[in-house]
Backbone bond lengths (Angstrom), bond angles and torsions (degrees), N, CA, C in turn:
res aa  C-N    CA-C-N  psi(-1)  N-CA   C-N-CA  omega(-1)  CA-C   N-CA-C  phi
1 X - - - 1.472 - - 1.460 107.42 -
2 X 1.298 115.57 134.40 1.466 121.33 176.35 1.435 109.47 -93.72
3 X 1.338 117.45 129.74 1.450 119.58 177.51 1.542 110.35 -98.66
4 X 1.335 114.28 147.45 1.528 116.91 -177.68 1.499 109.09 -72.03
5 X 1.326 113.41 141.60 1.550 122.69 -179.53 1.498 105.74 -77.59
6 X 1.334 111.02 142.51 1.437 120.82 173.24 1.532 106.71 -76.00
7 X 1.367 109.19 137.37 1.538 116.40 174.08 1.531 111.57 -71.25
8 X 1.274 118.92 -19.78 1.485 120.97 -179.74 1.571 112.80 -79.64
9 X 1.297 114.43 -14.41 1.522 115.12 176.67 1.470 111.08 -76.80
10 X 1.327 115.79 151.11 1.465 123.48 -174.71 1.490 105.07 -76.23
11 X 1.347 116.22 128.45 1.456 118.74 176.67 1.624 105.74 -123.05
12 X 1.283 113.00 113.29 1.481 123.30 -172.91 1.581 107.55 -56.36
13 X 1.325 114.63 -49.32 1.384 117.28 -174.30 1.568 117.29 -69.84
14 X 1.368 112.49 -32.20 1.455 117.94 172.69 1.489 111.64 -63.30
15 X 1.371 116.03 -44.64 1.434 120.36 178.82 1.516 114.44 -65.39
16 X 1.322 116.62 -32.76 1.466 122.27 178.01 1.525 106.28 -67.93
17 X 1.328 117.93 -42.14 1.438 121.73 179.73 1.514 110.13 -64.86
18 X 1.246 118.77 -41.74 1.521 118.42 176.68 1.400 112.56 -66.03
19 X 1.369 118.34 -44.03 1.496 117.69 179.60 1.506 110.17 -61.28
20 X 1.386 120.06 -39.06 1.480 121.23 177.11 1.487 112.20 -61.55
21 X 1.285 117.92 -42.02 1.474 124.32 179.27 1.561 108.79 -63.79
22 X 1.323 117.49 -43.76 1.466 118.62 177.58 1.500 113.71 -63.88
23 X 1.327 117.24 -36.74 1.431 120.07 174.54 1.558 114.32 -64.18
24 X 1.313 116.83 -32.62 1.464 127.38 -172.15 1.634 103.27 -77.70
25 X 1.353 113.81 -55.98 1.491 121.50 -172.89 1.556 111.83 -83.19
26 X 1.297 114.73 -35.29 1.498 120.34 -173.27 1.552 110.41 96.31
27 X 1.322 113.81 141.08 1.474 116.81 -171.20 1.512 106.99 -85.30
28 X 1.254 116.58 118.94 1.583 120.57 -176.23 1.501 111.54 -64.62
29 X 1.317 116.25 -27.75 1.505 118.89 176.86 1.485 113.33 -64.76
30 X 1.316 113.19 -36.99 1.522 118.33 178.23 1.499 110.16 -66.38
31 X 1.297 117.63 -36.54 1.449 122.80 178.95 1.534 111.39 -66.37
32 X 1.323 114.64 -46.32 1.455 121.59 173.59 1.505 114.71 -61.67
33 X 1.299 116.29 -39.82 1.415 119.13 -179.52 1.506 113.17 -66.96
34 X 1.261 121.20 -17.85 1.459 128.01 177.75 1.615 108.24 -71.55
35 X 1.324 114.56 -26.65 1.395 118.36 -177.11 1.589 114.96 -105.44
36 X 1.306 116.85 -20.56 1.431 119.08 -172.59 1.588 104.70 -124.26
37 X 1.317 111.94 129.85 1.506 117.84 173.96 1.558 107.93 -89.21
38 X 1.387 115.48 98.05 1.394 118.63 -175.77 1.506 117.58 -64.76
39 X 1.348 109.95 -29.15 1.589 116.57 -177.32 1.571 103.90 -69.16
40 X 1.321 121.96 -43.72 1.397 123.03 177.36 1.577 113.58 -63.52
41 X 1.322 113.11 -38.88 1.480 116.07 179.30 1.489 109.20 -69.06
42 X 1.355 120.79 -39.00 1.468 122.37 174.76 1.511 113.26 -58.66
43 X 1.288 116.53 -41.35 1.430 122.79 -178.27 1.586 107.49 -66.79
44 X 1.289 119.07 -34.87 1.416 120.36 -177.71 1.644 111.24 -76.84
45 X 1.288 116.83 -31.73 1.434 123.05 -179.34 1.514 116.10 -85.21
46 X 1.349 112.46 -32.24 1.513 119.11 -175.32 1.480 113.37 -46.41
47 X 1.399 126.15 -46.01 1.480 125.60 -178.73 1.513 113.88 -59.48
48 X 1.310 117.43 -22.42 1.520 120.88 -173.89 1.519 110.60 -94.81
49 X 1.371 118.70 -5.30 1.462 118.85 -173.43 1.444 112.24 -79.92
50 X 1.312 123.60 -24.40 1.483 128.31 175.66 1.547 109.64 61.33
51 X 1.279 119.15 49.96 1.428 124.36 177.38 1.504 108.17 -83.39
52 X 1.340 117.05 144.70 1.486 122.09 176.28 1.470 111.96 -71.62
53 X 1.360 110.99 175.58 1.455 115.13 178.62 1.527 113.89 -84.63
54 X 1.340 114.27 -12.35 1.447 115.61 177.05 1.597 114.44 93.33
55 X 1.363 114.90 4.12 1.436 122.93 -176.50 1.578 109.67 -64.66
56 X 1.316 119.89 -31.16 1.410 125.50 -178.35 1.510 110.45 -77.77
57 X 1.273 119.17 -16.93 1.477 119.98 -174.78 1.491 112.09 104.67
58 X 1.329 117.12 -159.20 1.403 124.73 -178.76 1.497 112.35 -92.95
59 X 1.332 109.11 -157.10 1.476 117.05 -177.86 1.576 110.32 -71.37
60 X 1.407 114.28 137.22 1.443 112.84 -179.91 1.536 114.21 -62.25
61 X 1.277 117.03 160.98 1.510 124.54 -179.06 1.490 109.83 -67.85
């Protein structure tokens, strides 16, 4: 019996295909990054996120 493969597992051939497609088409995130300073944007948004200090730990089981 063949079991279905998990999408979360690393697939070397799928990654190689994605990299080839990005080389052909161009990575849109790289184009956007030329126009937007994401580090500055993150610094502006961070005070409004309301994240905890992490003292309770991570996500519950």
